[in-house]
N, C-alpha and C positions, 0 to 999 in steps of 0.2 A: 568669551563674549556671551552675554545673556541674550534672550530673544528680543528685548527692546533695543539692544545694541545692534543686533542683526537687522532689525527693522530700520533703524536709522541709517545704517550703511546702505541698505537696499534703496531706501528713499533718496538718499544723496546720489546714488548711481542712476536711478530713474530720472532725476533732475538733470544730471550731467549729460545724459544721452538724449535729452529732450523728449522723453516719453510723456511727461506731464508738464503743464505750464506753471502750476503753483506748488509750493512746498506742501500745502495741506492735501492736495490730490495725491502727491507722491507718497506722503505718509500713510494716507488711507489705503492706498494700494498695497504698500509694503506690509502693513499690519494685517491686512486681509490675507496676504500670502503666508505670513508667519503664523497667524492665529485664525485659520479658516473657520473653525467651529467654536470660537470663544469670543463672543461679542463683548463681554466685560473687559477682556484683555485688549480688544481692538479700540475701545473707547476710553481706556485709562488716560486720564488727563495729564499727569505730570511728565511722563516720557514724551508725549506728543508736544506739550508746551515747551519742553526742553529743546526738542528738535526745531520747532518753529521759532523759538527764541534765538537759537544759533543762526537760523536763516535771517531773522530780523536784524540781528547784529552784523550781518554781512560777512560771517567768517566761514561759511561752507563754500568751498571752491565751486565756482560756476553758478552760484545762486546770487541774484541781485538783492542787495539790502532792501528791505521793504517792511511793511506793516502786516505781519502774519499772525500775531497773537496779542491778546490783551493781558496775558499773564505776567504781571510785573514781578511777582515773587520768583517764579521760575526763571525769568529773564535775568534777574539779579543773581540768582544762584549759579546759573551757567556762566554769566559774565565773571563772577568771582572765581569759578573753576578755571576759566580761561586765563585769568590773571595769574593764578597759582601755577598753571602749566607752563606759562611763559617763563616764570621765575625758576620753576623746578620741574622739568619734564618727567623726571622719574616718578612724580606723583601719579602718573598714568598707570602705575603698577599697584597703587594702593587707593582704591576708590573710597574707602571709608575715611581715610585721612584727607583726601582731596575734598570730600564732602564737608568734613568738619571745618577745614580751612575756608572753603568757599562760602559757608554759611556763618562764619564767625564763631564756631564752636558753641552754638546755642542749644545743641541737643535735639535739633529738629530731625525727624525721621527721614531717612533716605527713601525715595520712591522711584527708583530707576533713572533718575536724571543723570547721574554720573555714568551709568552704563551707556547712555547715549553719547555723552561727551567723550568718554574714553574710547569707545568703539570708533567714533569718527576720527579721533586723534590717531589711533593705531592704523586705521585704514588710509590715512593721508588726506582726508577730506577737509580738515580744519586748516584754514589759512591764518595762522597766528604767528606773529613775529615779535621778538623782544625789542 
C-alpha cells in the first residue's frame, strides 16, 4: 500500500468511528498524519478527489452518499475501477491494469487514484456488490 492508500484507509477509519463529520475533514487529518512535513503531498488533488468521489458514490462503508467533490474526471475513473473490481476482484492486485481498464486504455497517467481504491478494497471499506 502506498502512502495515499494509507491515508485513504486512515480517513475511512476516522469516519467510521465518528472522529470527523465530513469526508474532507477526515482526509485532511489523515494526510496531515501521513505527510506532516510535506504540504504538496497533503494538497495533491487526484488521490483526495478519488477518496471524496468514493464517498460521493456512497461505496465507503459508513459514509453517507453526498456531494463531496466537483471532480467529474476522478469520479468517473474510480467508478470505472469499481465496475472492473466487481467483475474481476483479482484486478486489485494489478493497479496499472485496473487503471487502464477504468480509464478505457486512453493512456492517461496514473496519479495515485488506484492506490486509494485498491487500499480501501483490501481494507474492507468498499461496499461493492456484483
